[in-house]
N, C-alpha and C positions, 0 to 999 in steps of 0.2 A: 078394398074400398069400393063402394058403389060408384058406378060410372058418373052419375049426376053430381055426386059430391066431388069427385076428382075434377070434373069439368068446371064446377063452381070455383074450386080452389085455383085452377089455372086462370079463370077469368078475373078473380080477385087479385092474383099476382100481377097479371097484365095491367089491370086497372091501376093498381098502386104504383107500378113502374111508370106508366104513362102520365099519371098525375104528378109524380115526383120530378119528371124531366120536362123542362121548359126551355124555350128559345129566347135569346135576347139579341138585339142589334143596337149599336150605338154609333152615331156619327160624331167624330171629334174634330173640331175646327180650331186650328192654331193660328196665331198672328203671323204675318208675313216675315217678321224679323226673327223668328225662332229658327234655330238650326235643326232641321229635321233628323239629321243623322245622329244627333245626340239624345234623341228621345227613345226611351225603352218602354215597352208595353207588356203588361202581364194581366192575367185575370184568374180569379178563383171562382169555381162553380159550385162550391159547397162540398165537393168530393175530392178535388185535387186542384193544384195551382199550376197554371200554364205560364211558363216563364219565357222571356225573350221572344215574344211574338214579333213577326215582321210583316205587318199589313202593308198594302200598297197605298201610297199617297196619290191623291189627285189634287193638284195645286197644294194647298196646305190642309187638306181634309183627308181623313182616313176613317174607314168603316171597320168596326170589329163586331163579329157575330159569333155565337156559340150556343151551347146548351148549358143549363145550370139546374141544380137540384135544391138549392137553398132558397130562403125567402128572397134574397137578392143575389145577383152576380156582382162580384166586386172587381172593379177595374182599377189597376194600379198604373200610375204614370211616374216615370223618373226622367229628370232632365239634368244634364251636365252643362254648366256654363263656365268655361275655364276650369278652375279647380274646385268649383262650388257645385254641390248637388242639391237639387230641389225635387220634391215629390208631392203627390196628392193622390187621393183615392176616392172612388165614387161607387155608389150602389145603383144598379140598373134592374129593371123588372122586365116583363115580357112585352111591355109597350115600347115602341120605337123611341129611342132617346137621342138627345143631342147635348153635347158638352162643347160650349163655345168659349174659348179663352180670349180675354180682352187684352188688347195691346196696352202696355204701360210705358209712359214716357221716361220713367226712371229705370235705366238699364240695370241698376244694381238690385232691383227688387226681384222677388220670386215670380217668374213668368207664368207659373201655374197657380198663382194665388187668386187672381180675379177672373171670374167666369159667369156665364149665364147657362142655366140648366133647363132642359125640358125632359120630363119623365126620368130624371136622374137626381140623386141625393148625395150631397157631400158628407163624407164621414165626420168631418168637423162638426157639422150642425146636428148630426145624429147621435153624438155622444163623445167623440174624440176630444173636442175642445174642453168638455167638462172633465174628462179624465186627465188631460194635460194640467189643468188647474189643480186637480185633486192631489196629484203626486209631483207637483212642480219642484218642491223642496228636495225630495228624494232623487228625482231625475237629475236635477242640477248638481247635487252632491256627487252622484255617480260619474257624470260626464266631466265635471270639474277635476275629479281625481284622475281620470284618464288623460285629460289634457296636461295635468301637472306632471305626470310621470313620462308622458310622451312616448309610450310604448316600451320604455326601458324597465321591463318587469322581471324581478327575481321572484322566488317562491313566496316570500312574505308579501310582496306587493300584489301578486296574483291572488293570494288568499284575501287580502283587503278588498280587492276589486270584486271577488266573488261574494263577500259578505255585504258589500254595498248593493250589489245586484239583487241579492236575496231580500234586502230591505225594500228595494224598489218593487220587486215582484210581489212581495207580501202586500204592499200598498195597492197594487193592481187588483189582487184578489179581494181586498177590502172594498174597493170601488164596485166590483161586480156584485158583491153581496149586498151592498147598500143601494144598488141601482138595478135591481132585478127586473124592474118594469121596463127598462130599455132593451130593445132588441140588440142594440150595440153591445151590451154587456154579455149577452149570449154569444154573439159573434166573436167578441174578444176572448171569451172563454175557450171557444173552439180553435181560434187562430193563434192564440198566444199562450194561454195559461196551461193547457193540457200538454204542451211540449216543453214545459219548464222541467229541466232535468232534476232539479232539486225538490220538486213538488212530489209528494207521495201520491201515487195513483188512487189509493184507497181514500185518502182525504179529499181528492178531487172528485171522486164519485159521490162522496157524501155531500159536497157542495152542490154538485149537479142535481142530486135528488132533492135537496132541501130548498135551493134558491130559485130554481126556474119553474115556470108553469108546466102543467101537464101537456099542454099543446106543444110547447117547445121541446119537452123531453121526448115526446112521441113522434116528433118530426123526423124527416130524413137526416137532418143535421144532428139531432139528438141521438139517433141510432148510430151514426158515424162516430160521435164522441164516445159513447159507451164501448163500441167496438175497439176504438183506439186505446182507451184506458184499460180495458180488459186485456188487450195485447201487452200493455206495459206491465201488467201484473203477472204475465206468464213467467213461470220459473220451472225448475226441475221437478219432475213427477207430474206436471200438468200435461194434459193431452195436447198434442200439437194441433195447429190450425191447418186443415187441408186446403189445397188450392189447385185449380186447373187453369193453366195459362200456356200460351205459346212462347217458346224460347226465341232467340234472335234468328234461328234458321227456319222458324215457322212450325217446328215440331211441337205437338201438344204434350205438355208436362203435367202429370197428376202426381202430387206428392205421395198420396196414399198407395199409388200403384207402382212405386219404385221397386225395382227388382233387387235392390241392395238391402242389407240388414240395417244399415245406418245411413243417414243423410246429414251432411254438413251443410247447413243453410247459412249463407253469409250475405251481409249487406255492405256495400262498398261503393266507391266511385273512382274513376281514373284520376280525378283532380285531388283526391284525398291522400295526403302524404303518408299517414299511418297505415292506411289501407294498402297502398302500394308496397310499403315496407314489409307487410306481413304476407304478401303474395308468395315470397320465397318459401315460407313455412307451409302454406297451403299446397304448393307444388310438391313439397316433400311428402305430404300426406297422400297426395294423388299417386305418387310413385310407390309408396310403401304398401298401400292397401289396394287390393283388387276392386273392380267395380261392383262385384257381387257382395263385397264387404262394406264398401263405402262409396256413396255417390255424393258429388259436390254440386250444389246449386248456388249460384251467386246472383243476387238481385242488385242491379246497378242503379245508382242515383244520378248517373250522367244524364244530361238533358238533350244531348245530341247523340244519336246511335252511332254516328261515325266516330266519335271520340271513344266510345266503348269498343268498337271493332278494332280501332287502331291499337288500343291498349291490349286487347286479347292477342293480337298478332305480335306486338312488341314484347310482351312478357310471356308469350307461349302458354296461354291458359287453356288447358285441354279438359274442360268440364262444361257443364250446362250454364248458360248465361241468359238472364232475363233482364229486359231493358225497362227501366223507369216504370215499375208497376206499383201504383199507389195502393191498390187493394191489398197486396201482400204486406206492404210496408205498414199500413194502418192495422191490419189484422194482428201483426206481431208487435205493434206499439213501438216502432223504432223512433227514438228521439234523435240519435246521432250515430254517425258511423266512424269506424267500423264496428260491426256487431255480429255475433255468431251464435247459432244454435246447433247443438248436436241432437239428432232425433233418432230414437229407436223405432223403426217402422213396425216391427212385430208387436211390441207392447203399446205402440201408439203414444209414447211418452217423450217429452223433452227430457234428456238426461244431462244436458249441460247448457248453460246460457252465460255468456259474458257480455255485460253491458257497461263495462268500465272504460269504454272508448279505446280499447286495444285488445287484440286477440291474445289468447293464451293457449297456443297450440301444443305446449308441453302437456297441459292438462287433458286436452282432447286426445292426444296420442296415448296418454296413460289410460284413460277411460276405455278407449277402443281396444287396447292391448288386453286389459282385464276382461272385457266383455267377450272378446273373440278368443280369449285363452291362448294368446300367442306368446 
C-alpha cells in the first residue's frame, strides 16, 4: 500500500473515532428532603451502560461526567422510598447540563417527577410517554397477571407470562415501525428490542434496514446494533470473532493466537445461579484436557471486579478471566447468561454454541473427544 494512502486511512480512522467520542457533564440538584443514600445513578454512553455509579455529593448536588458515542448520553436515576421505587431518565448532550428536581409537598408522590432542565431532555417528552399510551393495554395485562399470581409460578403460568410478554414486545416493535421519525424509536430499538430473546435476529436486521434513516443506520449506534445482531446470528460453522483484551492480571489475550487447538469461551457472572452451578463441569473439562488441547476463557458480567476475584478464589477457577468487557459481549451477541462457545482455532470456526441459558458440557466433552480422537 502506498505510504500516502496508508497515512490517509490512519487519519480517517482517527478522525472518525474522535468525532464519535464526545464528553458530557451534568449537575443534578435534589431537594433537601430526599434521602441521598437511596439514589442510584447509571448512564449509557451508546456503547455500554455504567451501573451503580457513586458520585460525590456536595450538599444535595452531584456532578456526573463521562464520554459518550451516541446522539445523547442517557442518565438513569432510581430512588427507593420505603418499599416503593421511582425512576426517571434523561438525555444529555455535550453542552453542560442541569437537572433540578423540585420539592413536592405531597410526600406520597414520585420525588423524581417534577424538575427543571437546562440542556437536558426528559425521555418522557421525547417519546416514552407516547409509547406508554400506545401499549398501555398490553403492559397492564402483563403486570396485572404478575400481580395476580404473586410469583407463584408453575410451568404453565410461566408459559402464560412469556406469551403475554411476547404480545407486549410485539407492540413495542409496532411502535418503533410506526414512529421511525422519532430518535427515541431508534434508541428503544438499540436498548430494548435487539436484546429480546424471542425476537429473531434476521427479522430485527430487516426492521433495522427498512425502518430507520441512512444517517441513523450509518451512525456509531447503528454500527453497534448490526455488530450485536450479527453476533446473535453466530452459529456453528461460522468464523469466530477475534478479540484482543487484557485479562484480570493485565496479560494481553488474543483469541486467534491461542496455543490451544480449541477454546471454550464462556459468559457468566458470580451472581448467576445457573452459571455457578455449571462451574463444576467446566472445572472437570479443565482437568481432563491439557492446555494445548483446550483453553478456557471466561468473560464475566460482574460489575465489581472484587466480586469476580472472590468467586475465582472461592471456586478455584484456574483459567483465563476477562472482566466486564462489553466489546466481546456485543460481538458475540450475548442476550443472557450462561452461554458458551466452543471454537476450533485451526479452522477458525465455531463448532458449538449453546444459547439455551444453560451449559451442556456433555456435548462439549463429546465434541472434543471426537475431534481430538481420544
